[in-house]
N, C-alpha and C positions, 0 to 999 in steps of 0.2 A: 779386299782391303785397300782404300787408299783416302786420302787425308786433300779433300777441296777447303779450297778458300774462293771466294769469291771480294776480290778488291773495284772497287769504285771511285770515283775523284766529282767535288760539285768544286764548278770551277765557278774563278765569275768575271772571268780572262774579259769580256762584253765591258763591263764595269770597267773595268781597268783599265782599258782599249781606251776608253770611252771621257775617259779623268788622263789619259793620257795624252789626249789629241788635243780638249779642252784648258790643260796647259801650257800645247804646241804654240795654236791661237793665242793665250798668254802675252808666253812671248815674242814672236813676229807683234803683237802690236807693241812692247816692248820696243824690239830692237826698233821697230822704228817707229819711232818715239827719239834714240839715241838718234839714231840716223837723222836726221831731225833737227833737231841741233847744232851735230855735227859736217852741215852739210850749211846751213845760217850760214854758220861761224868762216865758212869758204864764196857765199852767199857775195852781188855784185851792189850794192850799197851807194845813192842817189838819195834818193827822200823815203826810206827803210820801209816802202808798200809791197818791195820786193820780195822784202826778206818776214815779213807782217806774215806769207804771201803761201809762207809755204807749216804745216799742216801735213797731219795723221787718219788715212781712209783708214777705218784698222779692219782684220781681219775673221769672221766670224767664223767664219767655218777654215781645214787648216787646206783643205784645193786651194785655197783664195787669195791668202796669203792677206797681208796689209799693203800698205801703197801709201809711197813719201811722195805727197802732192803740192808743187809750191803753182797755185793760182792763180795768177796774175798776166794780166794779155802780153807782159815784154817777153815773161819766164823764154818760152821755149826757144824767142827766137837766140837773147842772151846767153841758154844757155849750151846752143846747141853752133856755137861760134865763138871758141877759145882764143882766135885767134883776133877777137877782135882786145883793142888796147883800153881795159879796166881800170878806170885811176882805182889809186891803193892807200888813196889822202881817205876815205874814212875808216874804209878795210882796206888792211894792207895783204890776208890771204884772199880778197879779190880775186877770182877768174870767168872761167866759163866752166858747163862740164862737173862747172860745185855738186850735185846731187852726186854723178857718178862713180866722182871723184872721189869725200867723202866715202859712199858706201863699196869702193870696191875699198879702200888705203883703212877700213878699217874694218872689212868683214869678219876675221876672226875674237874683235872687241864683239862685236851686230853679233856671230852666230853663239857665241861664250855663251850674252844673257839667254838667249834664247835652249842653248839647253842647261842653264843652270831652271831653269824656267820648268823644262819637259821632269828634271830632280825633286819637280817638287820643292824647287825655292831655298 
């Protein structure tokens, strides 16, 4: 004579995974918004139109990622030439590669924003 027991489990891993992915997207978008603020603080400023051209193209799914965009005709030229002699009259932190620098130098902070959001805020 033996003893038998049926063991089964109902899971909601699919739902949980989807919630985590949604929080990941939200975290990426929040980190990108913070990245814009950090980049603006380092951007060259003449008349202010370059600073105003910073924005986020938000992620809609976790494989896409949020984008920090500087949508001004002079942005690429100025960003990619850090050797230019940027005026620091209006912004003492003005420099080339300002978006890249803002992201790299603050990667821990930006990563923490994403991690916090993924954990549920």
